[in-house]
mmCIF file as Biopython writes it, N, C-alpha, C and O atoms, coordinates in Angstrom:
data_model
#
loop_
_atom_site.group_PDB
_atom_site.id
_atom_site.type_symbol
_atom_site.label_atom_id
_atom_site.label_alt_id
_atom_site.label_comp_id
_atom_site.label_asym_id
_atom_site.label_entity_id
_atom_site.label_seq_id
_atom_site.pdbx_PDB_ins_code
_atom_site.Cartn_x
_atom_site.Cartn_y
_atom_site.Cartn_z
_atom_site.occupancy
_atom_site.B_iso_or_equiv
_atom_site.auth_seq_id
_atom_site.auth_asym_id
_atom_site.pdbx_PDB_model_num
ATOM 1   N N  . MET A ? 1  ? 120.178 138.362 106.703 1.0 0.0 1  A 1 
ATOM 2   C CA . MET A ? 1  ? 120.818 137.313 105.943 1.0 0.0 1  A 1 
ATOM 3   C C  . MET A ? 1  ? 119.768 136.428 105.297 1.0 0.0 1  A 1 
ATOM 4   O O  . MET A ? 1  ? 118.809 136.008 105.946 1.0 0.0 1  A 1 
ATOM 5   N N  . THR A ? 2  ? 119.950 136.156 104.051 1.0 0.0 2  A 1 
ATOM 6   C CA . THR A ? 2  ? 119.080 135.248 103.333 1.0 0.0 2  A 1 
ATOM 7   C C  . THR A ? 2  ? 119.784 133.910 103.183 1.0 0.0 2  A 1 
ATOM 8   O O  . THR A ? 2  ? 120.953 133.855 102.800 1.0 0.0 2  A 1 
ATOM 9   N N  . GLN A ? 3  ? 119.074 132.836 103.484 1.0 0.0 3  A 1 
ATOM 10  C CA . GLN A ? 3  ? 119.648 131.505 103.319 1.0 0.0 3  A 1 
ATOM 11  C C  . GLN A ? 3  ? 118.952 130.812 102.168 1.0 0.0 3  A 1 
ATOM 12  O O  . GLN A ? 3  ? 117.734 130.905 102.010 1.0 0.0 3  A 1 
ATOM 13  N N  . LEU A ? 4  ? 119.742 130.114 101.363 1.0 0.0 4  A 1 
ATOM 14  C CA . LEU A ? 4  ? 119.228 129.373 100.223 1.0 0.0 4  A 1 
ATOM 15  C C  . LEU A ? 4  ? 119.668 127.926 100.322 1.0 0.0 4  A 1 
ATOM 16  O O  . LEU A ? 4  ? 120.727 127.623 100.873 1.0 0.0 4  A 1 
ATOM 17  N N  . THR A ? 5  ? 118.863 127.052 99.795  1.0 0.0 5  A 1 
ATOM 18  C CA . THR A ? 5  ? 119.254 125.660 99.640  1.0 0.0 5  A 1 
ATOM 19  C C  . THR A ? 5  ? 119.518 125.446 98.164  1.0 0.0 5  A 1 
ATOM 20  O O  . THR A ? 5  ? 118.669 125.732 97.320  1.0 0.0 5  A 1 
ATOM 21  N N  . ILE A ? 6  ? 120.704 124.938 97.858  1.0 0.0 6  A 1 
ATOM 22  C CA . ILE A ? 6  ? 121.119 124.798 96.464  1.0 0.0 6  A 1 
ATOM 23  C C  . ILE A ? 6  ? 121.451 123.340 96.190  1.0 0.0 6  A 1 
ATOM 24  O O  . ILE A ? 6  ? 122.148 122.697 96.974  1.0 0.0 6  A 1 
ATOM 25  N N  . GLU A ? 7  ? 120.954 122.827 95.081  1.0 0.0 7  A 1 
ATOM 26  C CA . GLU A ? 7  ? 121.307 121.482 94.645  1.0 0.0 7  A 1 
ATOM 27  C C  . GLU A ? 7  ? 122.439 121.602 93.633  1.0 0.0 7  A 1 
ATOM 28  O O  . GLU A ? 7  ? 122.298 122.278 92.615  1.0 0.0 7  A 1 
ATOM 29  N N  . ILE A ? 8  ? 123.553 120.950 93.913  1.0 0.0 8  A 1 
ATOM 30  C CA . ILE A ? 8  ? 124.722 120.993 93.036  1.0 0.0 8  A 1 
ATOM 31  C C  . ILE A ? 8  ? 124.526 119.969 91.921  1.0 0.0 8  A 1 
ATOM 32  O O  . ILE A ? 8  ? 124.359 118.778 92.182  1.0 0.0 8  A 1 
ATOM 33  N N  . ILE A ? 9  ? 124.549 120.443 90.682  1.0 0.0 9  A 1 
ATOM 34  C CA . ILE A ? 9  ? 124.352 119.571 89.527  1.0 0.0 9  A 1 
ATOM 35  C C  . ILE A ? 9  ? 125.690 119.170 88.907  1.0 0.0 9  A 1 
ATOM 36  O O  . ILE A ? 9  ? 125.865 118.029 88.480  1.0 0.0 9  A 1 
ATOM 37  N N  . ASP A ? 10 ? 126.624 120.106 88.861  1.0 0.0 10 A 1 
ATOM 38  C CA . ASP A ? 10 ? 127.931 119.855 88.253  1.0 0.0 10 A 1 
ATOM 39  C C  . ASP A ? 10 ? 129.005 120.040 89.321  1.0 0.0 10 A 1 
ATOM 40  O O  . ASP A ? 10 ? 128.950 120.998 90.092  1.0 0.0 10 A 1 
ATOM 41  N N  . LYS A ? 11 ? 129.975 119.136 89.373  1.0 0.0 11 A 1 
ATOM 42  C CA . LYS A ? 11 ? 131.020 119.205 90.393  1.0 0.0 11 A 1 
ATOM 43  C C  . LYS A ? 11 ? 131.882 120.457 90.258  1.0 0.0 11 A 1 
ATOM 44  O O  . LYS A ? 11 ? 132.504 120.880 91.232  1.0 0.0 11 A 1 
ATOM 45  N N  . LYS A ? 12 ? 131.929 121.049 89.082  1.0 0.0 12 A 1 
ATOM 46  C CA . LYS A ? 12 ? 132.697 122.281 88.884  1.0 0.0 12 A 1 
ATOM 47  C C  . LYS A ? 12 ? 132.123 123.417 89.727  1.0 0.0 12 A 1 
ATOM 48  O O  . LYS A ? 12 ? 132.826 124.358 90.092  1.0 0.0 12 A 1 
ATOM 49  N N  . THR A ? 13 ? 130.865 123.309 90.018  1.0 0.0 13 A 1 
ATOM 50  C CA . THR A ? 13 ? 130.187 124.333 90.805  1.0 0.0 13 A 1 
ATOM 51  C C  . THR A ? 13 ? 130.786 124.447 92.203  1.0 0.0 13 A 1 
ATOM 52  O O  . THR A ? 13 ? 130.843 125.538 92.770  1.0 0.0 13 A 1 
ATOM 53  N N  . LEU A ? 14 ? 131.227 123.335 92.750  1.0 0.0 14 A 1 
ATOM 54  C CA . LEU A ? 14 ? 131.813 123.359 94.087  1.0 0.0 14 A 1 
ATOM 55  C C  . LEU A ? 14 ? 133.041 124.258 94.137  1.0 0.0 14 A 1 
ATOM 56  O O  . LEU A ? 14 ? 133.260 124.946 95.134  1.0 0.0 14 A 1 
ATOM 57  N N  . LYS A ? 15 ? 133.840 124.262 93.084  1.0 0.0 15 A 1 
ATOM 58  C CA . LYS A ? 15 ? 135.019 125.138 93.011  1.0 0.0 15 A 1 
ATOM 59  C C  . LYS A ? 15 ? 134.578 126.597 93.015  1.0 0.0 15 A 1 
ATOM 60  O O  . LYS A ? 15 ? 135.160 127.428 93.713  1.0 0.0 15 A 1 
ATOM 61  N N  . LEU A ? 16 ? 133.546 126.903 92.231  1.0 0.0 16 A 1 
ATOM 62  C CA . LEU A ? 16 ? 133.039 128.276 92.202  1.0 0.0 16 A 1 
ATOM 63  C C  . LEU A ? 16 ? 132.526 128.712 93.572  1.0 0.0 16 A 1 
ATOM 64  O O  . LEU A ? 16 ? 132.766 129.839 94.006  1.0 0.0 16 A 1 
ATOM 65  N N  . ILE A ? 17 ? 131.832 127.824 94.234  1.0 0.0 17 A 1 
ATOM 66  C CA . ILE A ? 17 ? 131.306 128.138 95.559  1.0 0.0 17 A 1 
ATOM 67  C C  . ILE A ? 17 ? 132.452 128.344 96.544  1.0 0.0 17 A 1 
ATOM 68  O O  . ILE A ? 17 ? 132.406 129.253 97.373  1.0 0.0 17 A 1 
ATOM 69  N N  . ALA A ? 18 ? 133.474 127.505 96.456  1.0 0.0 18 A 1 
ATOM 70  C CA . ALA A ? 18 ? 134.644 127.660 97.328  1.0 0.0 18 A 1 
ATOM 71  C C  . ALA A ? 18 ? 135.330 129.000 97.073  1.0 0.0 18 A 1 
ATOM 72  O O  . ALA A ? 18 ? 135.773 129.659 98.013  1.0 0.0 18 A 1 
ATOM 73  N N  . ASP A ? 19 ? 135.418 129.403 95.811  1.0 0.0 19 A 1 
ATOM 74  C CA . ASP A ? 19 ? 136.020 130.704 95.478  1.0 0.0 19 A 1 
ATOM 75  C C  . ASP A ? 19 ? 135.204 131.851 96.075  1.0 0.0 19 A 1 
ATOM 76  O O  . ASP A ? 19 ? 135.770 132.790 96.636  1.0 0.0 19 A 1 
ATOM 77  N N  . LEU A ? 20 ? 133.894 131.776 95.957  1.0 0.0 20 A 1 
ATOM 78  C CA . LEU A ? 20 ? 133.032 132.814 96.533  1.0 0.0 20 A 1 
ATOM 79  C C  . LEU A ? 20 ? 133.190 132.870 98.053  1.0 0.0 20 A 1 
ATOM 80  O O  . LEU A ? 20 ? 133.175 133.945 98.654  1.0 0.0 20 A 1 
ATOM 81  N N  . GLU A ? 21 ? 133.340 131.705 98.654  1.0 0.0 21 A 1 
ATOM 82  C CA . GLU A ? 21 ? 133.515 131.658 100.107 1.0 0.0 21 A 1 
ATOM 83  C C  . GLU A ? 21 ? 134.868 132.256 100.505 1.0 0.0 21 A 1 
ATOM 84  O O  . GLU A ? 21 ? 134.959 132.963 101.509 1.0 0.0 21 A 1 
ATOM 85  N N  . SER A ? 22 ? 135.916 131.977 99.727  1.0 0.0 22 A 1 
ATOM 86  C CA . SER A ? 22 ? 137.240 132.526 100.052 1.0 0.0 22 A 1 
ATOM 87  C C  . SER A ? 22 ? 137.280 134.047 99.888  1.0 0.0 22 A 1 
ATOM 88  O O  . SER A ? 22 ? 138.068 134.724 100.548 1.0 0.0 22 A 1 
ATOM 89  N N  . MET A ? 23 ? 136.433 134.579 99.012  1.0 0.0 23 A 1 
ATOM 90  C CA . MET A ? 23 ? 136.344 136.031 98.841  1.0 0.0 23 A 1 
ATOM 91  C C  . MET A ? 23 ? 135.410 136.665 99.874  1.0 0.0 23 A 1 
ATOM 92  O O  . MET A ? 23 ? 135.159 137.870 99.849  1.0 0.0 23 A 1 
ATOM 93  N N  . LYS A ? 24 ? 134.897 135.822 100.790 1.0 0.0 24 A 1 
ATOM 94  C CA . LYS A ? 24 ? 133.986 136.256 101.857 1.0 0.0 24 A 1 
ATOM 95  C C  . LYS A ? 24 ? 132.718 136.901 101.309 1.0 0.0 24 A 1 
ATOM 96  O O  . LYS A ? 24 ? 132.166 137.832 101.895 1.0 0.0 24 A 1 
ATOM 97  N N  . LEU A ? 25 ? 132.274 136.380 100.170 1.0 0.0 25 A 1 
ATOM 98  C CA . LEU A ? 25 ? 131.008 136.832 99.596  1.0 0.0 25 A 1 
ATOM 99  C C  . LEU A ? 25 ? 129.844 135.965 100.087 1.0 0.0 25 A 1 
ATOM 100 O O  . LEU A ? 25 ? 128.705 136.420 100.194 1.0 0.0 25 A 1 
ATOM 101 N N  . ILE A ? 26 ? 130.165 134.718 100.377 1.0 0.0 26 A 1 
ATOM 102 C CA . ILE A ? 26 ? 129.152 133.797 100.890 1.0 0.0 26 A 1 
ATOM 103 C C  . ILE A ? 26 ? 129.774 132.983 102.020 1.0 0.0 26 A 1 
ATOM 104 O O  . ILE A ? 26 ? 130.992 132.963 102.197 1.0 0.0 26 A 1 
ATOM 105 N N  . ARG A ? 27 ? 128.921 132.322 102.770 1.0 0.0 27 A 1 
ATOM 106 C CA . ARG A ? 27 ? 129.374 131.389 103.794 1.0 0.0 27 A 1 
ATOM 107 C C  . ARG A ? 27 ? 128.621 130.084 103.556 1.0 0.0 27 A 1 
ATOM 108 O O  . ARG A ? 27 ? 127.398 130.081 103.422 1.0 0.0 27 A 1 
ATOM 109 N N  . VAL A ? 28 ? 129.343 129.000 103.505 1.0 0.0 28 A 1 
ATOM 110 C CA . VAL A ? 28 ? 128.730 127.698 103.266 1.0 0.0 28 A 1 
ATOM 111 C C  . VAL A ? 28 ? 128.390 127.075 104.610 1.0 0.0 28 A 1 
ATOM 112 O O  . VAL A ? 28 ? 129.256 126.900 105.466 1.0 0.0 28 A 1 
ATOM 113 N N  . LEU A ? 29 ? 127.130 126.745 104.779 1.0 0.0 29 A 1 
ATOM 114 C CA . LEU A ? 29 ? 126.644 126.085 105.984 1.0 0.0 29 A 1 
ATOM 115 C C  . LEU A ? 29 ? 126.302 124.657 105.611 1.0 0.0 29 A 1 
ATOM 116 O O  . LEU A ? 29 ? 125.371 124.417 104.842 1.0 0.0 29 A 1 
ATOM 117 N N  . LYS A ? 30 ? 127.036 123.725 106.141 1.0 0.0 30 A 1 
ATOM 118 C CA . LYS A ? 30 ? 126.769 122.329 105.810 1.0 0.0 30 A 1 
ATOM 119 C C  . LYS A ? 30 ? 125.792 121.762 106.822 1.0 0.0 30 A 1 
ATOM 120 O O  . LYS A ? 30 ? 125.944 121.943 108.031 1.0 0.0 30 A 1 
ATOM 121 N N  . GLY A ? 31 ? 124.808 121.089 106.316 1.0 0.0 31 A 1 
ATOM 122 C CA . GLY A ? 31 ? 123.800 120.482 107.170 1.0 0.0 31 A 1 
ATOM 123 C C  . GLY A ? 31 ? 123.425 119.119 106.635 1.0 0.0 31 A 1 
ATOM 124 O O  . GLY A ? 31 ? 123.920 118.673 105.600 1.0 0.0 31 A 1 
ATOM 125 N N  . LYS A ? 32 ? 122.559 118.487 107.347 1.0 0.0 32 A 1 
ATOM 126 C CA . LYS A ? 32 ? 122.084 117.170 106.934 1.0 0.0 32 A 1 
ATOM 127 C C  . LYS A ? 32 ? 121.169 117.305 105.726 1.0 0.0 32 A 1 
ATOM 128 O O  . LYS A ? 32 ? 120.437 118.283 105.581 1.0 0.0 32 A 1 
ATOM 129 N N  . GLU A ? 33 ? 121.230 116.303 104.869 1.0 0.0 33 A 1 
ATOM 130 C CA . GLU A ? 33 ? 120.269 116.261 103.770 1.0 0.0 33 A 1 
ATOM 131 C C  . GLU A ? 33 ? 118.929 115.866 104.357 1.0 0.0 33 A 1 
ATOM 132 O O  . GLU A ? 33 ? 118.837 114.972 105.199 1.0 0.0 33 A 1 
ATOM 133 N N  . LYS A ? 34 ? 117.911 116.536 103.906 1.0 0.0 34 A 1 
ATOM 134 C CA . LYS A ? 34 ? 116.579 116.251 104.419 1.0 0.0 34 A 1 
ATOM 135 C C  . LYS A ? 34 ? 115.993 115.066 103.671 1.0 0.0 34 A 1 
ATOM 136 O O  . LYS A ? 34 ? 115.718 115.134 102.473 1.0 0.0 34 A 1 
ATOM 137 N N  . THR A ? 35 ? 115.814 114.002 104.393 1.0 0.0 35 A 1 
ATOM 138 C CA . THR A ? 35 ? 115.161 112.833 103.824 1.0 0.0 35 A 1 
ATOM 139 C C  . THR A ? 35 ? 114.029 112.447 104.754 1.0 0.0 35 A 1 
ATOM 140 O O  . THR A ? 35 ? 114.191 112.387 105.973 1.0 0.0 35 A 1 
ATOM 141 N N  . ASN A ? 36 ? 112.908 112.194 104.167 1.0 0.0 36 A 1 
ATOM 142 C CA . ASN A ? 36 ? 111.749 111.824 104.949 1.0 0.0 36 A 1 
ATOM 143 C C  . ASN A ? 36 ? 111.600 110.318 104.860 1.0 0.0 36 A 1 
ATOM 144 O O  . ASN A ? 36 ? 111.067 109.798 103.879 1.0 0.0 36 A 1 
ATOM 145 N N  . LYS A ? 37 ? 112.068 109.618 105.879 1.0 0.0 37 A 1 
ATOM 146 C CA . LYS A ? 37 ? 112.075 108.164 105.847 1.0 0.0 37 A 1 
ATOM 147 C C  . LYS A ? 37 ? 110.832 107.547 106.471 1.0 0.0 37 A 1 
ATOM 148 O O  . LYS A ? 37 ? 110.635 106.335 106.388 1.0 0.0 37 A 1 
ATOM 149 N N  . LYS A ? 38 ? 109.996 108.364 107.092 1.0 0.0 38 A 1 
ATOM 150 C CA . LYS A ? 38 ? 108.781 107.829 107.689 1.0 0.0 38 A 1 
ATOM 151 C C  . LYS A ? 38 ? 107.731 107.579 106.613 1.0 0.0 38 A 1 
ATOM 152 O O  . LYS A ? 38 ? 107.643 108.298 105.618 1.0 0.0 38 A 1 
ATOM 153 N N  . LYS A ? 39 ? 106.944 106.542 106.846 1.0 0.0 39 A 1 
ATOM 154 C CA . LYS A ? 39 ? 105.844 106.267 105.936 1.0 0.0 39 A 1 
ATOM 155 C C  . LYS A ? 39 ? 104.779 107.348 106.109 1.0 0.0 39 A 1 
ATOM 156 O O  . LYS A ? 39 ? 104.666 107.965 107.168 1.0 0.0 39 A 1 
ATOM 157 N N  . LEU A ? 40 ? 104.014 107.560 105.064 1.0 0.0 40 A 1 
ATOM 158 C CA . LEU A ? 40 ? 102.970 108.582 105.101 1.0 0.0 40 A 1 
ATOM 159 C C  . LEU A ? 40 ? 101.985 108.317 106.236 1.0 0.0 40 A 1 
ATOM 160 O O  . LEU A ? 40 ? 101.564 109.247 106.925 1.0 0.0 40 A 1 
ATOM 161 N N  . SER A ? 41 ? 101.624 107.068 106.430 1.0 0.0 41 A 1 
ATOM 162 C CA . SER A ? 41 ? 100.673 106.737 107.497 1.0 0.0 41 A 1 
ATOM 163 C C  . SER A ? 41 ? 101.241 107.086 108.874 1.0 0.0 41 A 1 
ATOM 164 O O  . SER A ? 41 ? 100.497 107.489 109.769 1.0 0.0 41 A 1 
ATOM 165 N N  . GLU A ? 42 ? 102.561 106.932 109.046 1.0 0.0 42 A 1 
ATOM 166 C CA . GLU A ? 42 ? 103.185 107.287 110.317 1.0 0.0 42 A 1 
ATOM 167 C C  . GLU A ? 42 ? 103.220 108.803 110.511 1.0 0.0 42 A 1 
ATOM 168 O O  . GLU A ? 42 ? 103.034 109.300 111.622 1.0 0.0 42 A 1 
ATOM 169 N N  . ARG A ? 43 ? 103.460 109.527 109.424 1.0 0.0 43 A 1 
ATOM 170 C CA . ARG A ? 43 ? 103.525 110.983 109.521 1.0 0.0 43 A 1 
ATOM 171 C C  . ARG A ? 43 ? 102.159 111.587 109.818 1.0 0.0 43 A 1 
ATOM 172 O O  . ARG A ? 43 ? 102.066 112.603 110.507 1.0 0.0 43 A 1 
ATOM 173 N N  . LEU A ? 44 ? 101.097 110.970 109.301 1.0 0.0 44 A 1 
ATOM 174 C CA . LEU A ? 44 ? 99.763  111.537 109.456 1.0 0.0 44 A 1 
ATOM 175 C C  . LEU A ? 44 ? 99.002  110.980 110.656 1.0 0.0 44 A 1 
ATOM 176 O O  . LEU A ? 44 ? 97.924  111.476 110.984 1.0 0.0 44 A 1 
ATOM 177 N N  . ALA A ? 45 ? 99.539  109.966 111.307 1.0 0.0 45 A 1 
ATOM 178 C CA . ALA A ? 45 ? 98.854  109.351 112.443 1.0 0.0 45 A 1 
ATOM 179 C C  . ALA A ? 45 ? 98.601  110.393 113.524 1.0 0.0 45 A 1 
ATOM 180 O O  . ALA A ? 45 ? 99.518  111.090 113.957 1.0 0.0 45 A 1 
ATOM 181 N N  . GLY A ? 46 ? 97.360  110.489 113.949 1.0 0.0 46 A 1 
ATOM 182 C CA . GLY A ? 46 ? 97.004  111.425 115.003 1.0 0.0 46 A 1 
ATOM 183 C C  . GLY A ? 46 ? 96.738  112.840 114.534 1.0 0.0 46 A 1 
ATOM 184 O O  . GLY A ? 46 ? 96.526  113.733 115.354 1.0 0.0 46 A 1 
ATOM 185 N N  . SER A ? 47 ? 96.745  113.058 113.233 1.0 0.0 47 A 1 
ATOM 186 C CA . SER A ? 47 ? 96.529  114.422 112.749 1.0 0.0 47 A 1 
ATOM 187 C C  . SER A ? 47 ? 95.056  114.827 112.816 1.0 0.0 47 A 1 
ATOM 188 O O  . SER A ? 47 ? 94.740  116.017 112.810 1.0 0.0 47 A 1 
ATOM 189 N N  . LEU A ? 48 ? 94.164  113.854 112.880 1.0 0.0 48 A 1 
ATOM 190 C CA . LEU A ? 48 ? 92.736  114.140 113.048 1.0 0.0 48 A 1 
ATOM 191 C C  . LEU A ? 48 ? 92.334  113.814 114.481 1.0 0.0 48 A 1 
ATOM 192 O O  . LEU A ? 48 ? 92.788  112.828 115.061 1.0 0.0 48 A 1 
ATOM 193 N N  . SER A ? 49 ? 91.491  114.645 115.028 1.0 0.0 49 A 1 
ATOM 194 C CA . SER A ? 49 ? 90.973  114.343 116.360 1.0 0.0 49 A 1 
ATOM 195 C C  . SER A ? 49 ? 89.957  113.212 116.233 1.0 0.0 49 A 1 
ATOM 196 O O  . SER A ? 49 ? 89.476  112.916 115.139 1.0 0.0 49 A 1 
ATOM 197 N N  . LEU A ? 50 ? 89.642  112.598 117.340 1.0 0.0 50 A 1 
ATOM 198 C CA . LEU A ? 50 ? 88.672  111.505 117.340 1.0 0.0 50 A 1 
ATOM 199 C C  . LEU A ? 50 ? 87.318  111.986 116.838 1.0 0.0 50 A 1 
ATOM 200 O O  . LEU A ? 50 ? 86.631  111.267 116.114 1.0 0.0 50 A 1 
ATOM 201 N N  . LEU A ? 51 ? 86.938  113.189 117.217 1.0 0.0 51 A 1 
ATOM 202 C CA . LEU A ? 51 ? 85.662  113.763 116.787 1.0 0.0 51 A 1 
ATOM 203 C C  . LEU A ? 51 ? 85.642  113.961 115.271 1.0 0.0 51 A 1 
ATOM 204 O O  . LEU A ? 51 ? 84.650  113.639 114.616 1.0 0.0 51 A 1 
ATOM 205 N N  . GLN A ? 52 ? 86.729  114.489 114.715 1.0 0.0 52 A 1 
ATOM 206 C CA . GLN A ? 52 ? 86.813  114.690 113.266 1.0 0.0 52 A 1 
ATOM 207 C C  . GLN A ? 52 ? 86.768  113.351 112.534 1.0 0.0 52 A 1 
ATOM 208 O O  . GLN A ? 52 ? 86.091  113.223 111.514 1.0 0.0 52 A 1 
ATOM 209 N N  . ALA A ? 53 ? 87.482  112.359 113.048 1.0 0.0 53 A 1 
ATOM 210 C CA . ALA A ? 53 ? 87.518  111.045 112.409 1.0 0.0 53 A 1 
ATOM 211 C C  . ALA A ? 53 ? 86.127  110.415 112.390 1.0 0.0 53 A 1 
ATOM 212 O O  . ALA A ? 53 ? 85.727  109.826 111.385 1.0 0.0 53 A 1 
ATOM 213 N N  . LYS A ? 54 ? 85.397  110.534 113.482 1.0 0.0 54 A 1 
ATOM 214 C CA . LYS A ? 54 ? 84.039  109.981 113.531 1.0 0.0 54 A 1 
ATOM 215 C C  . LYS A ? 54 ? 83.123  110.692 112.547 1.0 0.0 54 A 1 
ATOM 216 O O  . LYS A ? 54 ? 82.300  110.052 111.893 1.0 0.0 54 A 1 
ATOM 217 N N  . ALA A ? 55 ? 83.258  112.013 112.434 1.0 0.0 55 A 1 
ATOM 218 C CA . ALA A ? 55 ? 82.440  112.780 111.490 1.0 0.0 55 A 1 
ATOM 219 C C  . ALA A ? 55 ? 82.753  112.364 110.054 1.0 0.0 55 A 1 
ATOM 220 O O  . ALA A ? 55 ? 81.847  112.231 109.232 1.0 0.0 55 A 1 
ATOM 221 N N  . TRP A ? 56 ? 84.018  112.163 109.758 1.0 0.0 56 A 1 
ATOM 222 C CA . TRP A ? 56 ? 84.411  111.734 108.402 1.0 0.0 56 A 1 
ATOM 223 C C  . TRP A ? 56 ? 83.858  110.344 108.101 1.0 0.0 56 A 1 
ATOM 224 O O  . TRP A ? 56 ? 83.334  110.106 107.012 1.0 0.0 56 A 1 
ATOM 225 N N  . ASN A ? 57 ? 83.973  109.426 109.062 1.0 0.0 57 A 1 
ATOM 226 C CA . ASN A ? 57 ? 83.455  108.076 108.855 1.0 0.0 57 A 1 
ATOM 227 C C  . ASN A ? 57 ? 81.949  108.091 108.626 1.0 0.0 57 A 1 
ATOM 228 O O  . ASN A ? 57 ? 81.440  107.362 107.775 1.0 0.0 57 A 1 
ATOM 229 N N  . LYS A ? 58 ? 81.244  108.911 109.376 1.0 0.0 58 A 1 
ATOM 230 C CA . LYS A ? 58 ? 79.791  109.026 109.214 1.0 0.0 58 A 1 
ATOM 231 C C  . LYS A ? 58 ? 79.454  109.532 107.812 1.0 0.0 58 A 1 
ATOM 232 O O  . LYS A ? 58 ? 78.558  109.000 107.158 1.0 0.0 58 A 1 
ATOM 233 N N  . GLU A ? 59 ? 80.165  110.552 107.353 1.0 0.0 59 A 1 
ATOM 234 C CA . GLU A ? 59 ? 79.944  111.108 106.019 1.0 0.0 59 A 1 
ATOM 235 C C  . GLU A ? 59 ? 80.276  110.082 104.929 1.0 0.0 59 A 1 
ATOM 236 O O  . GLU A ? 59 ? 79.556  109.979 103.936 1.0 0.0 59 A 1 
ATOM 237 N N  . LEU A ? 60 ? 81.361  109.327 105.111 1.0 0.0 60 A 1 
ATOM 238 C CA . LEU A ? 60 ? 81.733  108.298 104.133 1.0 0.0 60 A 1 
ATOM 239 C C  . LEU A ? 60 ? 80.665  107.211 104.042 1.0 0.0 60 A 1 
ATOM 240 O O  . LEU A ? 60 ? 80.298  106.787 102.946 1.0 0.0 60 A 1 
ATOM 241 N N  . GLU A ? 61 ? 80.172  106.765 105.186 1.0 0.0 61 A 1 
ATOM 242 C CA . GLU A ? 61 ? 79.121  105.748 105.183 1.0 0.0 61 A 1 
ATOM 243 C C  . GLU A ? 61 ? 77.880  106.260 104.462 1.0 0.0 61 A 1 
ATOM 244 O O  . GLU A ? 61 ? 77.237  105.513 103.725 1.0 0.0 61 A 1 
ATOM 245 N N  . LYS A ? 62 ? 77.543  107.522 104.670 1.0 0.0 62 A 1 
ATOM 246 C CA . LYS A ? 62 ? 76.391  108.129 104.001 1.0 0.0 62 A 1 
ATOM 247 C C  . LYS A ? 62 ? 76.604  108.142 102.487 1.0 0.0 62 A 1 
ATOM 248 O O  . LYS A ? 62 ? 75.706  107.780 101.727 1.0 0.0 62 A 1 
ATOM 249 N N  . MET A ? 63 ? 77.793  108.560 102.053 1.0 0.0 63 A 1 
ATOM 250 C CA . MET A ? 63 ? 78.080  108.612 100.611 1.0 0.0 63 A 1 
ATOM 251 C C  . MET A ? 63 ? 78.075  107.219 99.993  1.0 0.0 63 A 1 
ATOM 252 O O  . MET A ? 63 ? 77.567  107.025 98.889  1.0 0.0 63 A 1 
ATOM 253 N N  . ARG A ? 64 ? 78.644  106.249 100.710 1.0 0.0 64 A 1 
ATOM 254 C CA . ARG A ? 64 ? 78.673  104.879 100.183 1.0 0.0 64 A 1 
ATOM 255 C C  . ARG A ? 64 ? 77.263  104.311 100.068 1.0 0.0 64 A 1 
ATOM 256 O O  . ARG A ? 64 ? 76.964  103.576 99.127  1.0 0.0 64 A 1 
ATOM 257 N N  . GLY A ? 65 ? 76.409  104.643 101.009 1.0 0.0 65 A 1 
ATOM 258 C CA . GLY A ? 65 ? 75.033  104.169 100.982 1.0 0.0 65 A 1 
ATOM 259 C C  . GLY A ? 65 ? 74.245  104.729 99.810  1.0 0.0 65 A 1 
ATOM 260 O O  . GLY A ? 65 ? 73.326  104.080 99.311  1.0 0.0 65 A 1 
ATOM 261 N N  . GLU A ? 66 ? 74.595  105.921 99.369  1.0 0.0 66 A 1 
ATOM 262 C CA . GLU A ? 66 ? 73.905  106.529 98.236  1.0 0.0 66 A 1 
ATOM 263 C C  . GLU A ? 66 ? 74.182  105.783 96.938  1.0 0.0 66 A 1 
ATOM 264 O O  . GLU A ? 66 ? 73.377  105.852 96.009  1.0 0.0 66 A 1 
ATOM 265 N N  . TRP A ? 67 ? 75.293  105.079 96.855  1.0 0.0 67 A 1 
ATOM 266 C CA . TRP A ? 67 ? 75.666  104.388 95.618  1.0 0.0 67 A 1 
ATOM 267 C C  . TRP A ? 67 ? 75.196  102.942 95.585  1.0 0.0 67 A 1 
ATOM 268 O O  . TRP A ? 67 ? 75.261  102.309 94.531  1.0 0.0 67 A 1 
ATOM 269 N N  . GLN A ? 68 ? 74.731  102.406 96.686  1.0 0.0 68 A 1 
ATOM 270 C CA . GLN A ? 68 ? 74.298  101.013 96.693  1.0 0.0 68 A 1 
ATOM 271 C C  . GLN A ? 68 ? 72.842  100.933 96.253  1.0 0.0 68 A 1 
ATOM 272 O O  . GLN A ? 68 ? 71.915  101.119 97.042  1.0 0.0 68 A 1 
ATOM 273 N N  . ARG A ? 69 ? 72.677  100.651 94.965  1.0 0.0 69 A 1 
ATOM 274 C CA . ARG A ? 69 ? 71.336  100.555 94.382  1.0 0.0 69 A 1 
ATOM 275 C C  . ARG A ? 69 ? 71.232  99.261  93.584  1.0 0.0 69 A 1 
ATOM 276 O O  . ARG A ? 69 ? 72.235  98.751  93.084  1.0 0.0 69 A 1 
ATOM 277 N N  . ASP A ? 70 ? 70.052  98.746  93.471  1.0 0.0 70 A 1 
ATOM 278 C CA . ASP A ? 70 ? 69.811  97.586  92.612  1.0 0.0 70 A 1 
ATOM 279 C C  . ASP A ? 70 ? 69.524  98.086  91.209  1.0 0.0 70 A 1 
ATOM 280 O O  . ASP A ? 70 ? 68.590  98.857  90.987  1.0 0.0 70 A 1 
ATOM 281 N N  . ILE A ? 71 ? 70.333  97.640  90.274  1.0 0.0 71 A 1 
ATOM 282 C CA . ILE A ? 71 ? 70.154  98.082  88.886  1.0 0.0 71 A 1 
ATOM 283 C C  . ILE A ? 71 ? 69.606  96.948  88.059  1.0 0.0 71 A 1 
ATOM 284 O O  . ILE A ? 71 ? 69.382  97.111  86.860  1.0 0.0 71 A 1 
#
């Protein structure tokens, strides 16, 4: 079985889908709409290990130091 997620653009489409379902060609599975309500910072929190975070900070400090010049 292949499952598809379909966005309904025109309300007439619902009638067509109901007709297909009554002919037992498709089955409509109703589920929750997927909404991501978490902030990006909350979703990504903890995605880096402490070791990786320290390595990134060290590299960032190195790069920032390369740009601090007296002109």
